DRENPA-3360 file (N, C-alpha, C; in nm, 2 decimals, always signed):
BEGIN
1 = METISIQL = -19.05/+1.37/+3.25/-18.99/+1.21/+3.19/-18.93/+1.26/+3.08 ~ -18.80/+1.21/+3.05/-18.72/+1.24/+2.93/-18.78/+1.16/+2.82 ~ -18.78/+1.23/+2.71/-18.81/+1.19/+2.58/-18.68/+1.15/+2.49 ~ -18.70/+1.03/+2.44/-18.58/+0.98/+2.35/-18.62/+0.94/+2.22 ~ -18.54/+0.94/+2.12/-18.57/+0.92/+1.98/-18.49/+0.82/+1.95 ~ -18.53/+0.71/+1.87/-18.45/+0.59/+1.84/-18.51/+0.55/+1.70 ~ -18.43/+0.49/+1.62/-18.46/+0.44/+1.49/-18.46/+0.29/+1.50 ~ -18.56/+0.22/+1.49/-18.58/+0.06/+1.50/-18.55/+0.00/+1.39;
9 = PDDVSARL = -18.48/-0.11/+1.36/-18.48/-0.19/+1.24/-18.62/-0.23/+1.21 ~ -18.65/-0.25/+1.06/-18.78/-0.27/+1.02/-18.85/-0.40/+1.09 ~ -18.76/-0.50/+1.09/-18.79/-0.63/+1.14/-18.85/-0.59/+1.29 ~ -18.76/-0.52/+1.39/-18.81/-0.51/+1.51/-18.93/-0.43/+1.53 ~ -18.94/-0.33/+1.45/-19.05/-0.24/+1.42/-19.18/-0.31/+1.40 ~ -19.17/-0.41/+1.30/-19.28/-0.49/+1.27/-19.32/-0.56/+1.38 ~ -19.23/-0.63/+1.45/-19.26/-0.73/+1.58/-19.34/-0.63/+1.67 ~ -19.29/-0.52/+1.70/-19.34/-0.45/+1.81/-19.50/-0.40/+1.77;
17 = QKLVLTAG = -19.51/-0.37/+1.65/-19.63/-0.33/+1.58/-19.74/-0.45/+1.58 ~ -19.67/-0.58/+1.58/-19.76/-0.68/+1.58/-19.80/-0.69/+1.70 ~ -19.72/-0.69/+1.83/-19.74/-0.69/+1.95/-19.83/-0.61/+2.00 ~ -19.84/-0.50/+1.96/-19.95/-0.36/+2.01/-20.07/-0.41/+1.95 ~ -20.06/-0.45/+1.82/-20.22/-0.48/+1.81/-20.28/-0.62/+1.83 ~ -20.20/-0.71/+1.88/-20.25/-0.83/+1.93/-20.25/-0.82/+2.10 ~ -20.18/-0.74/+2.15/-20.19/-0.75/+2.29/-20.27/-0.62/+2.37 ~ -20.26/-0.54/+2.29/-20.31/-0.42/+2.34/-20.26/-0.29/+2.40;
25 = HTKDFYIL = -20.13/-0.30/+2.43/-20.04/-0.20/+2.49/-20.01/-0.11/+2.43 ~ -19.94/+0.00/+2.43/-19.88/+0.10/+2.33/-19.74/+0.04/+2.30 ~ -19.69/+0.11/+2.20/-19.56/+0.10/+2.17/-19.45/+0.15/+2.30 ~ -19.49/+0.24/+2.34/-19.42/+0.32/+2.46/-19.41/+0.22/+2.58 ~ -19.53/+0.16/+2.61/-19.53/+0.05/+2.70/-19.41/-0.06/+2.69 ~ -19.44/-0.12/+2.59/-19.35/-0.22/+2.54/-19.20/-0.18/+2.55 ~ -19.18/-0.10/+2.48/-19.04/-0.03/+2.48/-18.98/+0.00/+2.61 ~ -19.05/+0.04/+2.71/-19.01/+0.08/+2.84/-18.98/-0.04/+2.90;
33 = EAIQEHLD = -19.09/-0.13/+2.89/-19.06/-0.28/+2.94/-18.94/-0.34/+2.91 ~ -18.91/-0.34/+2.78/-18.80/-0.40/+2.74/-18.66/-0.34/+2.80 ~ -18.64/-0.22/+2.81/-18.53/-0.14/+2.87/-18.53/-0.16/+3.00 ~ -18.65/-0.15/+3.08/-18.62/-0.20/+3.23/-18.56/-0.33/+3.24 ~ -18.62/-0.42/+3.20/-18.58/-0.57/+3.20/-18.44/-0.58/+3.17 ~ -18.39/-0.52/+3.05/-18.26/-0.53/+3.02/-18.17/-0.47/+3.11 ~ -18.21/-0.35/+3.15/-18.11/-0.26/+3.26/-18.11/-0.35/+3.39 ~ -18.22/-0.44/+3.42/-18.19/-0.50/+3.54/-18.11/-0.62/+3.54;
41 = DLEDLHIA = -18.09/-0.67/+3.41/-17.98/-0.78/+3.37/-17.86/-0.72/+3.36 ~ -17.82/-0.60/+3.27/-17.71/-0.54/+3.29/-17.64/-0.49/+3.43 ~ -17.73/-0.44/+3.50/-17.70/-0.40/+3.66/-17.67/-0.51/+3.73 ~ -17.73/-0.64/+3.73/-17.67/-0.76/+3.78/-17.56/-0.81/+3.74 ~ -17.54/-0.80/+3.60/-17.41/-0.84/+3.54/-17.30/-0.75/+3.58 ~ -17.31/-0.65/+3.59/-17.19/-0.56/+3.64/-17.17/-0.57/+3.81 ~ -17.27/-0.59/+3.89/-17.25/-0.62/+4.02/-17.17/-0.76/+4.04 ~ -17.21/-0.84/+3.96/-17.15/-0.97/+3.93/-17.01/-0.97/+3.92;
49 = EQRLADVR = -16.98/-0.88/+3.83/-16.83/-0.89/+3.77/-16.75/-0.81/+3.87 ~ -16.82/-0.70/+3.94/-16.74/-0.64/+4.05/-16.70/-0.73/+4.15 ~ -16.81/-0.82/+4.20/-16.78/-0.91/+4.30/-16.67/-1.02/+4.27 ~ -16.67/-1.06/+4.15/-16.57/-1.15/+4.11/-16.44/-1.10/+4.11 ~ -16.43/-0.95/+4.08/-16.30/-0.90/+4.05/-16.25/-0.87/+4.19 ~ -16.35/-0.84/+4.30/-16.30/-0.82/+4.44/-16.24/-0.98/+4.51 ~ -16.32/-1.07/+4.46/-16.25/-1.19/+4.50/-16.14/-1.25/+4.45 ~ -16.11/-1.23/+4.33/-15.97/-1.26/+4.26/-15.87/-1.15/+4.33;
57 = AGRSKTHT = -15.89/-1.04/+4.36/-15.80/-0.95/+4.40/-15.78/-0.95/+4.55 ~ -15.85/-1.05/+4.62/-15.84/-1.07/+4.74/-15.90/-0.96/+4.86 ~ -16.00/-0.88/+4.80/-16.04/-0.79/+4.89/-16.20/-0.84/+4.94 ~ -16.23/-0.96/+4.90/-16.33/-1.01/+4.94/-16.34/-1.17/+4.96 ~ -16.39/-1.22/+5.08/-16.38/-1.35/+5.09/-16.48/-1.46/+5.07 ~ -16.47/-1.58/+5.02/-16.61/-1.63/+5.00/-16.63/-1.74/+5.11 ~ -16.75/-1.81/+5.11/-16.77/-1.89/+5.22/-16.83/-2.03/+5.14 ~ -16.80/-2.15/+5.21/-16.86/-2.27/+5.13/-17.00/-2.28/+5.21;
65 = LEEVERSL = -17.07/-2.36/+5.17/-17.21/-2.38/+5.19/-17.21/-2.43/+5.34 ~ -17.11/-2.53/+5.35/-17.11/-2.58/+5.50/-17.04/-2.46/+5.60 ~ -16.97/-2.38/+5.58/-16.91/-2.29/+5.66/-17.04/-2.17/+5.69 ~ -17.11/-2.16/+5.61/-17.25/-2.08/+5.61/-17.35/-2.16/+5.71 ~ -17.38/-2.26/+5.68/-17.47/-2.38/+5.75/-17.43/-2.37/+5.92 ~ -17.29/-2.40/+5.91/-17.22/-2.38/+6.07/-17.25/-2.27/+6.13 ~ -17.21/-2.14/+6.08/-17.23/-2.01/+6.14/-17.37/-2.00/+6.17 ~ -17.48/-2.04/+6.10/-17.61/-2.01/+6.12/-17.68/-2.12/+6.22;
73 = GLAD = -17.58/-2.21/+6.26/-17.65/-2.32/+6.35/-17.72/-2.42/+6.27 ~ -17.70/-2.44/+6.16/-17.78/-2.53/+6.05/-17.72/-2.67/+6.02 ~ -17.61/-2.66/+6.06/-17.52/-2.79/+6.04/-17.57/-2.92/+6.11 ~ -17.58/-3.03/+6.02/-17.61/-3.17/+6.08/-17.52/-3.18/+6.17;
% end
């Protein structure tokens, strides 16, 4: 496992310390949770931006809900 050293602003450090004292996990636990959650969001955003670029460039096609329902035999 890689070790990374960061400097936290005083207000962030105080909030983190308060959470540690009240919720019972370690600073490492909460920092890792925050990084993982934010990475998930950033990865999703990156994929969405790539898909949008593909649609705008004509490399990918979109389908309406009605088209999808028809192709799956779900149309009324």
